[in-house]
N, C-alpha and C positions, 0 to 999 in steps of 0.2 A: 549616479552609481560608479562606485567604486568599481576598478579593473585589476585582476589579482592572477598572475601568470599562471600555469600549469603548473611549472617547474616551482613557485613559493605555494603551493596549495600542496605539493606533492611533500616539500618538504615541512610542510605545518604537518601534512597528517603522519608523515614519520617521526616526527617530535609528540606527537598528542599518541599516537600508538605508543610508543616508547613508555612515556609517563603512566598512561592506563596499564599497561602489562605489570609496572613498577607496583602501581598503586593497588592492584589482583594479588600480588604479592604479601604485599602487606596486609589486604583483607583476609588471605587467604588465612596467615599464622593468626591475627586479631579473631577469627572465629573460629578454629582449631582451640585455640587457648578458651574460648569463652561458652566452648559446647554446643557453637552453631553450625550448620550445614554447611559441609565445605564448598569452594568454590568449583562452580561446575562450567563445564562446557561442551559445545556441541558443534556443530558444524551442518552446512546446506549446501545443495548445487542443483544449479538449472539448465542444461543443456538441449540443445534442440537442430536439429536440419529441417531447413527451410527452402522452398521452390517460390519465390515470385516473380509474379506479371505486372509491367508498368506499364500504364496505357504510354504509346508513344515510344518505346525500346524493343526494340527489335527482337533480344532475347533474354529470357528468362533467367532471373541471379540466381544460384543454389547455392547455400553456404551451411557448413556446418560452425555453429557457435556453442563456445561455453557461454552462457549468457549471463552468470552471475555462480557466485560462488562465496558463503560466508561462512566467518567463525563467530559461534556465540560464548561470552562468559559471563556469568554472574557470581557475586558474592554479597555477605552479607559481613557487617561490621558490628553492630548488634540486631537485635531481632525490629527494629523501628529504622535502622538507618542501613540501605543496601545501596550496592554499585551493578552495571549493568554496561557492560564495553563490547559492542559489536562492530564488525569490520565486513568488508564487501570488495571482493576481487572480480572487476566490473567486465565488460565485453570490449573496453578501451586498453585494457592491461594493465590499469593501476588499481591499487589499491587503495580504498578510499575508509574514512570513517564513518560507519552508520549510524551509530547511537552510543554514545557517552552519558550515560545519565548517576546523577546523584540523586538516590530515592528516597524521601524520608516517609514512612510510610506508618501511621500514627494509630489508623483505625480504618475500615471500610468506608469512612464515610469523609479523612481528612487524610489526606495523601500529596505532601509536594514533590513536585518533579523540576532538578534542573540539569543543562545542558543540553546537548543535543537529541532530539530525537520528533517522535512524530508529533505535531500541536494537534489541538482540537481542529478537527475536520470533518471528513465525508466514511461512512463505514466503508467505502473501499480505498481509502489513503491506509484507514487506520488495523487493513488484513492484511496490506501488500500482496504483491505476488505470490509468494510463499504459501499464503493462506486466502487465496481467490479460491473460486470453485470452477472459473476457465483457464485458458490459458493467455488468450491473447489480452492481458491487461492493458489498460492506460491507453489505446487507440483511437478510442471513439469519439473524441472530444466533448468527454459529459464529465464522467468520474475522476477523482483526483487532479482537477486542475486548477488547485490551490497553489500559491506559489511555494517554492523550496529553495535550499541551499544544496541537498544532494538527496534523492532517492526520497522524496515526501518530508524528507526530517526538517528541521529548524534550529535554532540555538535562543535558548529562552529559558522560561520560568512557568511553570503551570498548577495549577490546584486541579485534582480530579476527586471523586467520590460516589461511591456507591450506595443509596435511600432503598433500598429493598426493588421496586419495578423500575424508578428510575436512578439514570447514572447522570451526574454534571461534569465538565469539564471546562476552563477558561484559566487564559493565561498570556503574556504579552511576550513577543518576538523577536529576533533580526531575521530579514529575508533578502533576496538580492533586489537592492534600490535602496536599502536601510540600512546596510552595512554600514561603518564608519561614519552614521548619520544619528540626527537626532531623534527620529521619527522611529517609531515602535508600531508593528504590526499587534494587533489585538484577537481573539481567538476564544472562540465556545462553542459547546456543544452540549445538548442535550437529549438524553434518548432514553425511552419508556419499554419497557420488556412486558408485555402481556401473559406470554406463557411463563416458562423456562429462563432464570436469569442468566445474567453474562458477567460475571463479578470479573475486577479485571481493567486496567486501561485499556488494552487493545481489545479488535475483535476479529471475529472471522466469517469469511464469506459463506460457509457451510461446516454442518458440525456432522454429515456424514451420517446420519440419524441419533447422533449420542443425544441431540437435547430437539424439545420443541419449542420454537423459536415463532416468534410472533412480535418484531421489534420496528418501531420510527424510532427515527432522529434528524435533529434538525442542526446545522452548524451554518456558523458564519464566520466570516475573517475580515477587519479593515484595517485601513489604514490611510489617514489624511481624508480625503472623499470615496476613496476606491473601495470596492467592497468587494466579498464572492460569499455567495451563498448556495447552499445544497440540502435537499428533505430528500430523506432513504429511508427504505422498507426492505426488510426481510423474513420471509415465512418460510419455515421446514417442518415439516411433518412427515409420518409415517401412512404409506398409503398401498397397499395391496401386499403389505410385507416388504414393499423399498422404502426410498424415501424422495420425496418430491420437495423441489427447494424453489422458490419465488424469489427473485430481488428486484428491485428498481429503484431508481433515482434520477431528480430533476433539478438542475446545474444553472446557476445564471454568474456570470463572471465579466462583473463592471467597472472594468481597469483597473483589476487586480486579479492574477493566475490568466486561467483559461490557455488553450492550448497553442493560441497564435498564428492559425492559419490566415494567409493573406496578412500578416501583420497585425489582423483584428484584436483590441483589446475589449471589445464588447463580445458577449456569446452568451449563446443558452442551449439546453439539451435535456433530453431525457433516454434514458435507457431501461429496457426488460429485459429478465433471464429468466428461464426456465429450464433445470433437469430434474433428470429420476434416474436413480441408481435403484438396479434392478435386484431382488433378495439372494437371486440364487449366486452360488458363489462356482466361478470359472477357472480352474485352475488355483492359482494363490488371490487371487482378488476375484472384485463384483467391479461388474459395465455398469458406464453411466452416461447418459446421453442427456447434450447439453446445448441449448441455443440461445443465444444473446445479439436484441437489435435495437441498434441506438441512431438517434437524429440528432442532428446539431444544426446550426445557425451561426455564421459569423458575420460582422457586420465589416465587410472587406470595403477597400475602393474601389471606386464604380458599381457598389451594388452588393446584396447580401452574396455570401456563399454557404451553400447547404450542404451538409455530409451524415452519409449515411452508412452504418455500418452492421455488418451481418456476420455473425461469428456462429459456428457448429464445432463441437468438441466431440468425439468417441472417447471416454476416458477410461483406463483401468487403473481401479482404485485398489493397491495392496496393501497399504497401511496409511491408509487417511494421508496427512499432508506429508509424514514421511517415507512414501516409495509410490508413486503414482506415474502412469505414462498417458500421455495424450496426443491421440490425433486431431490437428485441428487445420482448421478452412476458416480465411477471415479476408472479406470481401469489401471494400472502402472506394463509394463513388463521392464524387463533388459534382455539384450543381452550380455553378457562378464564376467570377474570374480568376477565383486562387483554388489550388488543388491537384492535386494527381490522381486517378481512379488507379489501384491496383488489386490484384488478387493473392493471394499467399495460401498454400498449405502445406502442412510440416506435421513433425513428431517431435515431442517435445519428452524428456525425461526430469523428475524430480525426486530426487534423495533427503533426507534429512536424518544427522543422528546425533 
C-alpha cells in the first residue's frame, strides 16, 4: 500500500478543489447559454455535544464538536452531461474532496459516473450520515464497512440504471491497498423495491412518510481473493397517523473492509433498527423515537471478539433532513481479547440548505 502524507493530500485536495470550481464556472456559462438549469449550491452541517464514559478511564470526556460542514455544487453542461462537486470540512479541521463526479445520464436505465463518489455498496453507505435515520452512524461494526478513500467514497467508474422495481449498479474502483497498483476493486449492487420506487443512485435511511417503502438490496465488492458482502432491507409505512420504519442489514467482511477491531480482517454482523414518528406537531416539528441494536464478531488474535451496540434516539424532526435535533445514547460492549466498552450520551444538530 502506498503512503501519502497528510500534507500531500491537502495540496492535492486544494488543487482539485480549485480545478473543480473553475470547471463549475465553465459549466454555469455553458448551461446558461443552452437554457439549462443554473448551477445549484447548497450546504449542510452536523454539530454535537457529547459526554463519553470509557471503561477503565476515571473521568468522562465532554466535547463540543463540529462533526461536518459540507458544500454541495451541481451543474449541467448538456441535458445528458452533468457535474457534481462536494466538499467536507471534517472534525480534523481539514477540507476534503467528498465527490467529484462527471455524470453521463442518458436515460433511467443507462447512466455512467466517473470520478470520486460512493461505489455500489450497502444502503447505509449510499445514504451517509446526513440521510440516515439515526445519529450514531457507522459505529456498530456492521454497516458501511466497505473500504474507502474518504467518507465511503472511492475513485473509479460505474454504471447504474433503474428498471422499474429493480435497480442495478456496478463498477471498478481504486481503494486503499490498490492505489498506484494494477489491482482494481469491482463493486456491484442489485436492489428491488416492492412498493414505491426510489429513483436515482443515492438512497435514504427514511422518507419520513413521503414514500411507502419495502426494499431489499444485495451488494458485493471484490479484489483478488478478498471480498465484502452485505444484504440490507428497509420497510417504511404509515401507522396510526404516524410513520413506522424498520431497517436491517447483514454484513460479511472477508479480508476486505470491515472495522479492523483488534486487527481483524474477517468479521460478520447484523443490525436491526425500528423507529416511529408521531403524527402530532409539537411546536415546529414532530417527535420520533428510535432504537437500534447491532451484533458483530471479529476474528482477533487469541480468539473471537464480539461487539454489541445499542443506540436510542429521541429525534425532533423540523424539516426532514434539512433541520433536525437528536438526543442520542450509544452503548458499546465488547467480549473477547480486543475492544474497550464505552457509553455516550449527546445532543446532535443537523441543518442543510
